[in-house]
C-alpha positions as CSV (number, residue, x, y, z in Angstrom):
1,M,2.9,-13.9,38.7
2,F,4.3,-17.0,39.9
3,K,2.2,-19.8,42.6
4,Y,4.1,-21.0,45.3
5,E,3.7,-22.8,48.4
6,L,5.7,-23.9,51.5
7,G,8.6,-26.4,50.5
8,T,8.2,-25.1,46.5
9,I,11.9,-25.2,44.8
10,I,12.9,-21.8,43.0
11,E,15.8,-21.5,40.9
12,T,16.9,-17.5,41.0
13,K,18.2,-15.6,38.3
14,K,21.6,-14.8,40.6
15,P,23.4,-17.5,42.2
16,H,24.1,-16.8,45.7
17,V,27.5,-16.7,48.0
18,C,28.3,-20.5,47.3
19,G,27.4,-21.1,43.8
20,G,23.5,-21.8,44.6
21,Y,20.6,-21.4,42.8
22,N,17.8,-23.0,44.2
23,W,16.5,-22.0,47.5
24,E,13.6,-23.8,49.4
25,I,10.5,-21.6,50.0
26,I,10.2,-22.6,54.0
27,R,8.0,-19.2,55.6
28,M,5.4,-17.3,54.0
29,G,3.6,-14.1,54.7
30,A,3.7,-10.2,54.5
31,D,7.7,-11.9,53.7
32,I,9.3,-15.3,52.4
33,K,12.4,-16.8,54.1
34,L,14.1,-19.0,52.0
35,Q,17.1,-21.3,52.4
36,C,18.9,-22.5,49.7
37,Q,19.5,-25.6,49.1
38,K,23.2,-26.2,49.0
39,C,24.7,-24.6,52.4
40,N,20.9,-24.1,53.6
41,R,21.9,-20.4,54.4
42,V,18.3,-19.2,55.0
43,I,17.2,-15.7,54.0
44,M,14.1,-13.4,54.2
45,L,12.3,-11.7,51.5
46,S,9.4,-9.4,50.9
47,R,7.2,-10.9,47.9
48,S,7.4,-7.6,45.4
49,D,11.8,-8.3,45.8
50,L,11.5,-12.8,45.5
51,E,9.3,-12.0,41.8
52,K,11.7,-10.0,40.7
53,R,14.4,-12.7,41.2
54,I,12.8,-15.9,40.9
55,K,13.4,-17.3,37.6
56,K,11.6,-20.4,37.5
57,I,9.5,-22.8,40.2
58,L,11.5,-26.4,39.7
């Protein structure tokens, strides 16, 4: 299990459509809102989905 908080940059296993791997956590709760560091797209994932997609915390 990873430890993360607001403002944390994470790297995912698979790239976003734009080719970026790095995401910033911008909202936390039951769901977590992430912003792509390359194209600034915002997505929301459940905690369980995020745990599956994280490669490492930067």
